[in-house]
C-alpha positions, 0 to 999 in steps of 0.5 A: 286109959289109952291115949289118942293118936291125934286130935283133930276133925272130921271135915265134909262140906262145911261140917267139922266134927272134932274127934280123937284117933284111937288105936282100933286094934291091939297087938298080942303077939309074943315078942322075944329077946336075943341072948347069948347062950353062953352067958344069958347076955343080951345081943344088940344090934349095932349100926356099922360102917361096912367099910371101917366096920366102926359104929356109927352114931344116929346123928351121922346117919342120913336117908338114901334111896337105892335107885340102882345097885349100889348107887344112892340118892341122899335125901335131906330132912328139908327134902322129906319135910317139903314132900310131906302133905299139909293135911294135919289132924283132918280126915277131909271126906272127898266122896261118899261111896257105898260100902259094899263096893270097897273090896276086902283086899283094900282094907288095912288098919282099923281106928276108932274115932271118939268124939271130942267133948260136946261134938257128939251131935255131929258125931251122931248125925254123921254115924247115923246117916252113913248107917241109913244110906249104907255109905262110907266117907273116903278121904285122906288123913296123915298119920304121924308123917305119912298120908294114907287113903281112908274110909270112915264107917259106921259100926254100932255106936262108933265111927270107924276109920279104916285105912285103905291100901292104895290101888298101886299096893295091891298085886293084879290077881291076873299076874298069876296063873289062875284057872280061867272059866266056869266049873264045866270048862273043868269038867266039874259035874253038877253032882259035885257042885251040888255036894259042895254046896250041901257041904258048905250049908252044912259047915255054915253058921253065925260069924262069932270072932271070940269063938276063934282063938290064937291057939299057938300064942296060948300054948307058948303063953303057957309054956312061959308061965310054967317056966316063970313058976319053976323059976327057969327064968334069966334076970335082967336089971335093966304112961303118962295119962295125957288127955288132949285139949277138948274140942271147941264144938258144942252141941248148939251148932246149926247143922241144918244151916251148914248142910243146907249151904253144903248142898247149895253147891250145884256142881256137887264138887267138894266145898272149896277151903276159901268157902270154909274160911268165909263161913268161919269168918262169918260165924266169928263176926255174928258172935262178936256182934252178939257180944257188943250187943250184950255189953251195950245192954249190960251198960244201958242197965 
């Protein structure tokens, strides 16, 4: 069974939907080992000190940034920890935008959001409303130690979280030498445009991703299988299923009330954390009152 990368929540307004962040892609590349052709022994990478030529143990290795050729700034673990984002296991949605407005160059890596136990109602609510409105939830998420920009998008029965590239990660096409202007400037005739359109139309069809295979990988895999069958191989004597704790949310949460309170923010700004804390505190008080009332009733009986 696939294991989650982390277990946390999707948060927007006063709503928190417990989810598991699952991998949305499968690596199928063939990986190769390097062997010494003289005796088929594995070739190892070593961490070698350039000055002494000696191997450096992991405990002696530090991280450094080369700010100029041969000049470094050494960073301690505390420095890196202090710069790490505060958000942990939360996709904090800051705004909603039209999915169509996000350029394809921004999409980087897919993940699937799986609802935690008893969190299906909130999950379906967000999924269906996003599908009806054509919107994507934009927020930030921390995966392992790095913070990413992300878009939560409906896809069939699933909510997919797409990691987005930040604008500074993209190269502006204007940095390259590109042909400016319309086709007439480049002496392209109307007939040429018409024939190109006809060719595109004749080659058009429905997008069926399963029709496209990695032919190079398949051919190489066939070679490997044939070598294994013919026993032309080199011998080398060289997952635990853990399910995360289920979310504490239930399907009886009053989503209408939470949505109403979220919408009550007239200025349209995201709800502050203090408001979220107050809502949680009020919820706990309400639960405590109910518990006290039940105890009193039992005693009276």
